[in-house]
A tleap script that builds the chain and sets N, CA, C and O, in Angstrom:
source leaprc.protein.ff14SB
mol = sequence {
  NMET ALA SER PHE PRO GLY LEU THR SER ALA
  LEU SER GLN ASN HIE ILE ASP ARG LEU ALA
  GLY ILE ALA LEU VAL THR VAL LEU MET MET
  GLY CYS PHE ALA ILE LEU ARG PRO PHE LEU
  SER ALA ILE LEU TRP ALA VAL ILE LEU SER
  PHE PHE TYR HIE ARG ILE GLU ARG ALA VAL
  ARG GLY ARG GLN GLY LEU ALA ALA GLY LEU
  ILE GLU PRO LEU VAL PHE LEU ARG THR SER
  HIE ASN LYS THR TYR CTRP
}
set mol.1.N position { 56.176 -28.207 -5.170 }
set mol.1.CA position { 55.261 -27.083 -4.909 }
set mol.1.C position { 54.913 -27.447 -3.528 }
set mol.1.O position { 54.911 -28.616 -3.144 }
set mol.2.N position { 54.621 -26.450 -2.789 }
set mol.2.CA position { 54.141 -26.714 -1.416 }
set mol.2.C position { 52.704 -26.464 -1.254 }
set mol.2.O position { 52.045 -25.575 -1.793 }
set mol.3.N position { 52.286 -27.425 -0.388 }
set mol.3.CA position { 50.838 -27.440 -0.356 }
set mol.3.C position { 50.249 -26.798 0.823 }
set mol.3.O position { 50.836 -26.955 1.894 }
set mol.4.N position { 49.156 -26.086 0.783 }
set mol.4.CA position { 48.722 -25.068 1.820 }
set mol.4.C position { 47.277 -25.599 2.152 }
set mol.4.O position { 46.304 -25.080 1.603 }
set mol.5.N position { 47.138 -26.606 3.027 }
set mol.5.CA position { 45.848 -27.211 3.304 }
set mol.5.C position { 44.764 -26.459 3.926 }
set mol.5.O position { 43.580 -26.709 3.702 }
set mol.6.N position { 45.192 -25.490 4.748 }
set mol.6.CA position { 44.417 -24.611 5.384 }
set mol.6.C position { 43.642 -23.592 4.407 }
set mol.6.O position { 42.466 -23.231 4.461 }
set mol.7.N position { 44.604 -23.257 3.541 }
set mol.7.CA position { 44.196 -22.159 2.572 }
set mol.7.C position { 43.274 -22.813 1.475 }
set mol.7.O position { 42.416 -22.066 1.005 }
set mol.8.N position { 43.330 -24.037 1.027 }
set mol.8.CA position { 42.609 -24.737 0.166 }
set mol.8.C position { 41.054 -25.074 0.763 }
set mol.8.O position { 40.051 -25.010 0.052 }
set mol.9.N position { 41.040 -25.419 2.098 }
set mol.9.CA position { 39.636 -25.688 2.804 }
set mol.9.C position { 39.120 -24.140 3.062 }
set mol.9.O position { 37.901 -23.963 3.072 }
set mol.10.N position { 39.852 -23.197 3.237 }
set mol.10.CA position { 39.324 -21.652 3.443 }
set mol.10.C position { 38.639 -21.244 2.120 }
set mol.10.O position { 37.574 -20.627 2.134 }
set mol.11.N position { 39.291 -21.611 0.929 }
set mol.11.CA position { 38.565 -21.209 -0.307 }
set mol.11.C position { 37.685 -22.226 -0.702 }
set mol.11.O position { 37.047 -21.836 -1.679 }
set mol.12.N position { 37.347 -23.465 -0.332 }
set mol.12.CA position { 36.371 -24.167 -0.469 }
set mol.12.C position { 35.094 -23.739 0.210 }
set mol.12.O position { 34.016 -23.756 -0.384 }
set mol.13.N position { 35.242 -23.330 1.548 }
set mol.13.CA position { 34.456 -23.026 2.365 }
set mol.13.C position { 33.654 -21.489 1.797 }
set mol.13.O position { 32.450 -21.239 1.848 }
set mol.14.N position { 34.675 -20.682 1.305 }
set mol.14.CA position { 34.297 -19.556 0.491 }
set mol.14.C position { 33.348 -19.708 -0.549 }
set mol.14.O position { 32.399 -18.956 -0.770 }
set mol.15.N position { 33.687 -20.799 -1.219 }
set mol.15.CA position { 32.804 -21.237 -2.396 }
set mol.15.C position { 31.628 -21.644 -2.111 }
set mol.15.O position { 30.676 -21.229 -2.771 }
set mol.16.N position { 31.448 -22.555 -1.051 }
set mol.16.CA position { 30.136 -22.977 -0.637 }
set mol.16.C position { 29.309 -21.836 -0.019 }
set mol.16.O position { 28.118 -21.769 -0.326 }
set mol.17.N position { 29.846 -20.917 0.838 }
set mol.17.CA position { 29.205 -19.730 1.395 }
set mol.17.C position { 28.519 -18.956 0.209 }
set mol.17.O position { 27.342 -18.602 0.268 }
set mol.18.N position { 29.321 -18.721 -0.852 }
set mol.18.CA position { 28.803 -17.905 -2.035 }
set mol.18.C position { 27.759 -18.812 -2.646 }
set mol.18.O position { 26.678 -18.284 -2.908 }
set mol.19.N position { 27.928 -20.195 -2.931 }
set mol.19.CA position { 26.581 -20.747 -3.561 }
set mol.19.C position { 25.456 -20.768 -2.738 }
set mol.19.O position { 24.341 -20.690 -3.253 }
set mol.20.N position { 25.599 -20.868 -1.456 }
set mol.20.CA position { 24.503 -20.770 -0.326 }
set mol.20.C position { 23.973 -19.442 -0.554 }
set mol.20.O position { 22.746 -19.360 -0.613 }
set mol.21.N position { 24.676 -18.357 -0.697 }
set mol.21.CA position { 24.140 -17.021 -0.919 }
set mol.21.C position { 23.428 -16.740 -2.189 }
set mol.21.O position { 22.455 -15.989 -2.260 }
set mol.22.N position { 23.906 -17.320 -3.098 }
set mol.22.CA position { 23.239 -17.324 -4.525 }
set mol.22.C position { 21.867 -18.032 -4.371 }
set mol.22.O position { 20.808 -17.564 -4.789 }
set mol.23.N position { 22.030 -19.403 -3.619 }
set mol.23.CA position { 20.810 -19.985 -3.768 }
set mol.23.C position { 19.785 -19.465 -2.817 }
set mol.23.O position { 18.628 -19.720 -3.150 }
set mol.24.N position { 19.942 -18.799 -1.717 }
set mol.24.CA position { 19.298 -18.010 -1.023 }
set mol.24.C position { 18.543 -16.802 -1.703 }
set mol.24.O position { 17.342 -16.563 -1.578 }
set mol.25.N position { 19.332 -16.181 -2.343 }
set mol.25.CA position { 18.891 -15.030 -3.101 }
set mol.25.C position { 17.778 -15.473 -4.157 }
set mol.25.O position { 16.669 -14.946 -4.249 }
set mol.26.N position { 18.257 -16.534 -4.944 }
set mol.26.CA position { 17.228 -17.209 -5.890 }
set mol.26.C position { 16.066 -17.425 -5.199 }
set mol.26.O position { 15.090 -16.742 -5.509 }
set mol.27.N position { 15.959 -18.366 -4.185 }
set mol.27.CA position { 14.630 -18.616 -3.648 }
set mol.27.C position { 13.708 -17.467 -3.047 }
set mol.27.O position { 12.485 -17.455 -3.185 }
set mol.28.N position { 14.444 -16.495 -2.357 }
set mol.28.CA position { 13.914 -15.279 -2.121 }
set mol.28.C position { 13.334 -14.545 -3.402 }
set mol.28.O position { 12.206 -14.073 -3.258 }
set mol.29.N position { 13.884 -14.401 -4.509 }
set mol.29.CA position { 13.571 -13.897 -5.820 }
set mol.29.C position { 12.199 -14.575 -6.270 }
set mol.29.O position { 11.254 -13.870 -6.627 }
set mol.30.N position { 12.122 -15.967 -6.241 }
set mol.30.CA position { 11.214 -16.743 -6.715 }
set mol.30.C position { 9.866 -16.689 -5.799 }
set mol.30.O position { 8.755 -16.843 -6.306 }
set mol.31.N position { 10.057 -16.462 -4.442 }
set mol.31.CA position { 9.181 -16.272 -3.573 }
set mol.31.C position { 8.440 -14.949 -3.969 }
set mol.31.O position { 7.233 -15.038 -4.193 }
set mol.32.N position { 9.028 -13.783 -4.070 }
set mol.32.CA position { 8.789 -12.595 -4.327 }
set mol.32.C position { 7.819 -12.607 -5.471 }
set mol.32.O position { 6.667 -12.191 -5.349 }
set mol.33.N position { 8.338 -13.120 -6.653 }
set mol.33.CA position { 7.546 -13.317 -7.899 }
set mol.33.C position { 6.420 -14.003 -7.479 }
set mol.33.O position { 5.334 -13.514 -7.791 }
set mol.34.N position { 6.445 -15.126 -6.778 }
set mol.34.CA position { 5.159 -15.804 -6.736 }
set mol.34.C position { 4.160 -15.244 -5.922 }
set mol.34.O position { 3.034 -15.738 -5.999 }
set mol.35.N position { 4.392 -14.164 -5.042 }
set mol.35.CA position { 3.460 -13.254 -4.551 }
set mol.35.C position { 2.839 -12.293 -5.342 }
set mol.35.O position { 1.632 -12.056 -5.298 }
set mol.36.N position { 3.835 -11.602 -6.239 }
set mol.36.CA position { 3.401 -10.378 -6.984 }
set mol.36.C position { 2.868 -10.690 -8.115 }
set mol.36.O position { 2.197 -9.850 -8.715 }
set mol.37.N position { 3.085 -12.090 -8.677 }
set mol.37.CA position { 2.341 -12.680 -9.852 }
set mol.37.C position { 0.976 -12.291 -10.295 }
set mol.37.O position { 0.715 -12.009 -11.464 }
set mol.38.N position { -0.047 -12.286 -9.139 }
set mol.38.CA position { -1.354 -12.210 -9.485 }
set mol.38.C position { -1.516 -10.505 -9.780 }
set mol.38.O position { -2.524 -10.018 -10.291 }
set mol.39.N position { -0.507 -9.843 -9.418 }
set mol.39.CA position { -0.805 -8.401 -9.310 }
set mol.39.C position { 0.028 -7.580 -10.763 }
set mol.39.O position { -0.121 -6.414 -11.128 }
set mol.40.N position { 0.715 -8.417 -11.241 }
set mol.40.CA position { 1.716 -8.104 -12.616 }
set mol.40.C position { 0.701 -7.251 -13.484 }
set mol.40.O position { 1.078 -6.232 -14.063 }
set mol.41.N position { -0.478 -7.668 -13.541 }
set mol.41.CA position { -1.079 -6.853 -14.831 }
set mol.41.C position { -1.492 -5.409 -14.173 }
set mol.41.O position { -1.230 -4.364 -14.768 }
set mol.42.N position { -2.034 -5.420 -13.139 }
set mol.42.CA position { -2.403 -4.087 -12.322 }
set mol.42.C position { -0.985 -3.064 -12.459 }
set mol.42.O position { -0.979 -1.924 -12.922 }
set mol.43.N position { -0.015 -3.692 -12.011 }
set mol.43.CA position { 1.241 -3.133 -11.944 }
set mol.43.C position { 1.585 -2.501 -13.249 }
set mol.43.O position { 1.801 -1.290 -13.301 }
set mol.44.N position { 1.649 -3.286 -14.341 }
set mol.44.CA position { 1.800 -2.770 -15.704 }
set mol.44.C position { 1.039 -1.709 -16.102 }
set mol.44.O position { 1.521 -0.742 -16.692 }
set mol.45.N position { -0.402 -1.848 -15.753 }
set mol.45.CA position { -1.142 -0.736 -16.186 }
set mol.45.C position { -0.912 0.676 -15.369 }
set mol.45.O position { -1.066 1.802 -15.843 }
set mol.46.N position { -0.536 0.368 -14.121 }
set mol.46.CA position { -0.116 1.523 -13.284 }
set mol.46.C position { 1.005 2.305 -13.856 }
set mol.46.O position { 1.163 3.525 -13.887 }
set mol.47.N position { 1.791 1.291 -14.327 }
set mol.47.CA position { 3.143 2.195 -14.939 }
set mol.47.C position { 2.802 2.932 -16.169 }
set mol.47.O position { 3.302 4.032 -16.404 }
set mol.48.N position { 1.778 2.227 -17.136 }
set mol.48.CA position { 1.585 2.783 -18.372 }
set mol.48.C position { 0.799 4.014 -18.205 }
set mol.48.O position { 1.015 4.984 -18.932 }
set mol.49.N position { -0.306 4.032 -17.078 }
set mol.49.CA position { -0.789 5.157 -16.753 }
set mol.49.C position { -0.437 6.330 -16.438 }
set mol.49.O position { -0.820 7.388 -16.937 }
set mol.50.N position { 0.464 6.121 -15.417 }
set mol.50.CA position { 1.613 6.916 -14.741 }
set mol.50.C position { 2.464 7.656 -15.896 }
set mol.50.O position { 2.548 8.884 -15.892 }
set mol.51.N position { 3.030 6.948 -16.788 }
set mol.51.CA position { 3.737 7.395 -17.945 }
set mol.51.C position { 2.973 8.301 -18.849 }
set mol.51.O position { 3.562 9.224 -19.411 }
set mol.52.N position { 1.733 8.104 -19.020 }
set mol.52.CA position { 0.898 9.045 -19.768 }
set mol.52.C position { 0.347 10.176 -19.275 }
set mol.52.O position { -0.014 11.162 -19.918 }
set mol.53.N position { 0.289 9.964 -17.909 }
set mol.53.CA position { -0.161 11.073 -17.180 }
set mol.53.C position { 0.960 12.041 -17.273 }
set mol.53.O position { 0.835 13.133 -17.829 }
set mol.54.N position { 2.036 11.632 -16.731 }
set mol.54.CA position { 3.383 12.679 -16.768 }
set mol.54.C position { 3.361 13.350 -18.066 }
set mol.54.O position { 3.486 14.572 -18.145 }
set mol.55.N position { 3.201 12.566 -19.132 }
set mol.55.CA position { 3.284 13.258 -20.480 }
set mol.55.C position { 2.125 14.298 -20.688 }
set mol.55.O position { 2.351 15.450 -21.059 }
set mol.56.N position { 1.091 13.897 -20.469 }
set mol.56.CA position { -0.178 14.650 -20.324 }
set mol.56.C position { 0.123 15.904 -19.820 }
set mol.56.O position { 0.160 16.927 -20.503 }
set mol.57.N position { 0.382 15.822 -18.397 }
set mol.57.CA position { 0.705 16.916 -17.674 }
set mol.57.C position { 2.030 17.899 -18.332 }
set mol.57.O position { 2.062 19.129 -18.344 }
set mol.58.N position { 2.785 17.222 -18.712 }
set mol.58.CA position { 3.868 18.213 -19.316 }
set mol.58.C position { 3.342 18.871 -20.618 }
set mol.58.O position { 3.890 19.910 -20.987 }
set mol.59.N position { 2.254 18.313 -21.395 }
set mol.59.CA position { 1.910 18.972 -22.590 }
set mol.59.C position { 0.949 20.182 -21.972 }
set mol.59.O position { 1.034 21.270 -22.541 }
set mol.60.N position { 0.235 20.087 -21.083 }
set mol.60.CA position { -0.584 21.095 -20.502 }
set mol.60.C position { -0.128 21.994 -19.474 }
set mol.60.O position { -0.808 22.704 -18.733 }
set mol.61.N position { 1.299 21.842 -19.542 }
set mol.61.CA position { 2.161 22.895 -18.664 }
set mol.61.C position { 1.627 22.759 -17.320 }
set mol.61.O position { 1.214 23.710 -16.656 }
set mol.62.N position { 1.644 21.620 -16.964 }
set mol.62.CA position { 1.464 21.442 -15.301 }
set mol.62.C position { -0.045 21.595 -14.693 }
set mol.62.O position { -0.304 21.728 -13.497 }
set mol.63.N position { -0.770 21.559 -15.520 }
set mol.63.CA position { -2.269 21.708 -14.847 }
set mol.63.C position { -2.563 20.405 -14.580 }
set mol.63.O position { -2.756 19.568 -15.461 }
set mol.64.N position { -2.612 20.168 -13.280 }
set mol.64.CA position { -2.678 18.415 -12.964 }
set mol.64.C position { -4.545 18.216 -13.217 }
set mol.64.O position { -4.989 17.167 -13.683 }
set mol.65.N position { -5.381 19.288 -12.860 }
set mol.65.CA position { -6.758 18.853 -12.945 }
set mol.65.C position { -6.952 18.417 -14.649 }
set mol.65.O position { -7.412 17.371 -15.105 }
set mol.66.N position { -6.486 19.475 -15.289 }
set mol.66.CA position { -6.728 18.945 -16.997 }
set mol.66.C position { -6.092 17.942 -17.104 }
set mol.66.O position { -6.685 17.173 -17.860 }
set mol.67.N position { -4.982 17.447 -16.659 }
set mol.67.CA position { -4.202 16.206 -17.240 }
set mol.67.C position { -5.227 15.078 -16.563 }
set mol.67.O position { -5.612 14.078 -17.168 }
set mol.68.N position { -5.515 15.346 -15.504 }
set mol.68.CA position { -6.370 14.026 -14.763 }
set mol.68.C position { -7.704 13.902 -15.571 }
set mol.68.O position { -8.201 12.797 -15.788 }
set mol.69.N position { -8.214 14.955 -15.968 }
set mol.69.CA position { -9.508 15.079 -16.989 }
set mol.69.C position { -9.272 14.154 -18.321 }
set mol.69.O position { -10.068 13.345 -18.798 }
set mol.70.N position { -8.000 14.481 -18.778 }
set mol.70.CA position { -7.645 13.965 -19.976 }
set mol.70.C position { -7.371 12.430 -19.798 }
set mol.70.O position { -7.864 11.631 -20.594 }
set mol.71.N position { -6.553 12.003 -18.711 }
set mol.71.CA position { -6.404 10.748 -18.697 }
set mol.71.C position { -7.415 9.765 -18.265 }
set mol.71.O position { -7.279 8.541 -18.259 }
set mol.72.N position { -8.366 10.396 -17.933 }
set mol.72.CA position { -9.768 9.680 -17.485 }
set mol.72.C position { -10.322 8.733 -18.630 }
set mol.72.O position { -10.776 7.637 -18.302 }
set mol.73.N position { -10.306 9.060 -19.771 }
set mol.73.CA position { -10.907 8.170 -20.885 }
set mol.73.C position { -10.179 6.833 -21.038 }
set mol.73.O position { -10.784 5.811 -21.362 }
set mol.74.N position { -8.580 6.875 -20.744 }
set mol.74.CA position { -7.912 5.866 -20.576 }
set mol.74.C position { -8.089 4.956 -19.669 }
set mol.74.O position { -8.003 3.746 -19.880 }
set mol.75.N position { -8.378 5.542 -18.476 }
set mol.75.CA position { -8.821 4.506 -17.216 }
set mol.75.C position { -10.204 3.833 -17.707 }
set mol.75.O position { -10.397 2.621 -17.804 }
set mol.76.N position { -11.037 4.756 -17.968 }
set mol.76.CA position { -12.270 4.073 -18.508 }
set mol.76.C position { -12.307 2.984 -19.567 }
set mol.76.O position { -13.161 2.097 -19.553 }
set mol.77.N position { -11.492 3.066 -20.351 }
set mol.77.CA position { -11.413 2.333 -21.493 }
set mol.77.C position { -10.602 1.008 -20.942 }
set mol.77.O position { -10.809 -0.119 -21.392 }
set mol.78.N position { -9.782 1.264 -20.049 }
set mol.78.CA position { -9.046 -0.044 -19.404 }
set mol.78.C position { -9.898 -0.748 -18.718 }
set mol.78.O position { -9.849 -1.973 -18.830 }
set mol.79.N position { -10.971 -0.075 -17.767 }
set mol.79.CA position { -11.741 -0.685 -16.916 }
set mol.79.C position { -12.957 -1.421 -17.414 }
set mol.79.O position { -13.540 -2.370 -16.889 }
set mol.80.N position { -13.247 -0.713 -18.668 }
set mol.80.CA position { -14.728 -1.344 -19.076 }
set mol.80.C position { -14.383 -2.160 -20.057 }
set mol.80.O position { -15.156 -3.117 -20.008 }
set mol.81.N position { -13.538 -2.299 -21.025 }
set mol.81.CA position { -13.576 -3.199 -22.110 }
set mol.81.C position { -13.495 -4.676 -21.925 }
set mol.81.O position { -12.707 -5.180 -21.125 }
set mol.82.N position { -14.350 -5.402 -22.702 }
set mol.82.CA position { -14.524 -6.761 -22.542 }
set mol.82.C position { -15.097 -7.242 -21.496 }
set mol.82.O position { -14.833 -8.416 -21.236 }
set mol.83.N position { -15.929 -6.589 -20.698 }
set mol.83.CA position { -16.513 -6.985 -19.414 }
set mol.83.C position { -17.958 -6.797 -19.659 }
set mol.83.O position { -18.393 -5.776 -20.192 }
set mol.84.N position { -18.870 -7.998 -19.184 }
set mol.84.CA position { -20.393 -7.559 -19.484 }
set mol.84.C position { -20.666 -7.640 -18.009 }
set mol.84.O position { -20.289 -8.545 -17.265 }
set mol.85.N position { -21.446 -6.465 -17.644 }
set mol.85.CA position { -22.285 -6.693 -16.393 }
set mol.85.C position { -23.750 -6.901 -16.375 }
set mol.85.O position { -24.376 -6.998 -15.319 }
set mol.86.N position { -24.300 -6.971 -17.559 }
set mol.86.CA position { -25.748 -6.995 -17.608 }
set mol.86.C position { -26.174 -8.315 -17.732 }
set mol.86.O position { -27.376 -8.573 -17.793 }
savepdb mol mol.pdb
quit
């Protein structure tokens, strides 16, 4: 069998480039997670409240003011439970 030294070095360089790219993306994702970590609870509650708001708005046939008034108790309960200000 014939040996192709240029081809094997190109393949190994391609493999190294791919591993470096994967490592870079992994480090960037870890950095993004580290930055967003303190806000994950707030992001989760924003997703939950927006889901419920959309469902309530559809139930009241697009009346946004009524939907906002009905979602307000959920916001109040979320922000007021287990906190003592006195």
